[in-house]
C-alpha positions, 0 to 999 in steps of 0.5 A: 515887354515881353515876358519869358515863358517858363517851366519847372517839374519833377517826375522819376521818368524824365520823359513825364517832367518834360512834358509837363514843362513843355505843356507850361511853355505852350500855354504861356507863349499862347498869352498875350504878355509872353514872348511867342517866338523865343530865340534862346532856351536856358535849361537846369537839370538836376544831377539825377538826369545828368545820364539823360541830359542829351536825350532831354535837349534832344526832346526839347528841340523837337517839341520847341523848334522855334527855338534855336539856341539852348544852353545850361548845365547840371546842379545839385538843385534847381529852381523857379519862381518861389520853388526849389528842387533838392535831390530829386530828379526836376528840371527848370527851363526858360525861353527868351525872346531876344534878336538872334544878332544880340547874343552868341552861344560858346564852348570850348568847340565853339569859343567866344574869341571867334565870335568877337573876331567877327565883329561881335561885341559882348557886353556881358556873359552867362558862364556855365563851367566845370570847376575840376577845370585847370586854372579855372579863375584865370579862364572866368578872368580873361572871359570876362575880361573880353566883354565890354563890361568886364561883368560876367555871371554864373555858377560851376556845374554840380552833381554827384557824377557826370556834369555835362554843359550844353551849348548847341544851336540849330545847325548842329546835329541832335548829338552834338552841344552837349559836353563836359570840362571848361566854360560854356554859355551865352554872350549878351551884346549891348542892347540886351539890357540887365541888372546883376547882384551879388548876395553873400551868405557870411559874416565877418566874425573878425577885423580885415586885415592885410596879408602882409606874408603869404606862401601860395595859398598859405598866409603865415602873416596878418597885419605882421603878426603869425597868421595862426595867432591871429585866427586863434586869439579871433575865435578865442581858442588855443591849440592847448583844447585841440578839439575845441579848436578844430571845432571852431576852425571847422565852422569858420571860412575866411572872406578875401578882397584885393580892395580893403574898401570893398571888404565892409561897406555895409554894416557887419556884411560884406560887400559884393567883391567879397570871395569867401574861401574854406580853411584847409589846414593849419600849420603849428611849425610856421604859425600858418593858415592854408585856404582854398585860394591862391593869394595875390599881392595887397589882399585882405582878409576877414575870418568869417561864418555863414550866418542864416539872417545876414544872407536873408537881409542880404537876398532883401537888399538886392531885390530892393537894389534891383527894383529900384534900379528898374522902376520909373521915376514916375508910377502911374496910378495903375502901376503903382496898384500892381508893384504893391500887390506882390502876394496876389499880382502873377507876373506882369510887363509893368514890372520892367523884368522880361525874365530871371536868372539865380544861381545860388550856392549848393550850401544855401537853398531852404534848409539853410534859411529854414525850410523848403523853398525858403530861399526862392520865397525870399527871391520872389518876396524881394524881386516880385512874382517874375519869370525865372530859372536858376540852379544850386551849383558847385560854386558862383561866378559874377565880376571876374571872380569865382565865389562860395556861399553866395547868390547870383541874381540877374534880371533882364528887361527886354522890349518887344523883339 
């Protein structure tokens, strides 16, 4: 097992931050437990560096010529092991040692369908997307359905200006492969072993109900009752006190699922397939509720609110699930000591994790969890001190869905390349 080199830094000048990151990567590549011939680089920048994205990519490619391919995007924040950078210029990089036949870059100018037509089998894919793209949900579903697993993961670029993505390979010129709009990312073949989980950030405050009547993105009936009446009753407010009602509705979201069995598989918490959406408005005349999602036959709904304790517990849960999935059935004494001492142990190949990617909602992060870096420290507590890269997104992608207020944690296990 070779660990993936990783680095992160912040500085007002991008060249200084990039220099610090390259120094970290080179130092790790010289260590025996780390990959020394990486082929794929993942780069995430905060939006403070958005206008320098192409220049930063040129610099990294020149400093690390052994890395053949690069992918990534912009976030309102970026993260590394135990650390978050919000609203400051920063970058986070991880170098993955994978056989070149086991992955393919894709983008609007080099779609995944072209690689599939040449015989590449995509098991899953890391997706970076522009949330302003038309029919984005359909594009994500279409790409997921082109993979063997039907499961993809990733997130939407997020920032206050330009939202560049990059998917650039060895054959491209220095200014190619950086673009805006649509989808890009990396498709992984069946030989790349990974485990991915979604952690929810909201807790239901109502019963699960069937959406029995709707028009587009407007719910008119829940369980045969006027949707607005159901919402107001669940929140304990009415329109005779409009300010109190508005305040309550503004603090409320709606969880949606295509299956009632997926809504509450664990006591008091949503399951992975539940998509949380904003309430856009109320229609007193039709007694209806407008939400930020086109509705489909058979959908279920439950009103919910963001809940820090539930989010914290769910994040620890998915870390435990991933660890359980990766740990061997029989643990030696030496391995047991390594796994037990998470507080002081550094990254170690015995944990079975070469590296991890974490995509979290821009509305989460340390401040939501109570302190700077708190969310990433929870990830480290749940998963151990492993190489990690990620960003805080305008929406998260997992399975075949677009999510909100969630975190998507994916870990890679990879043998000697």
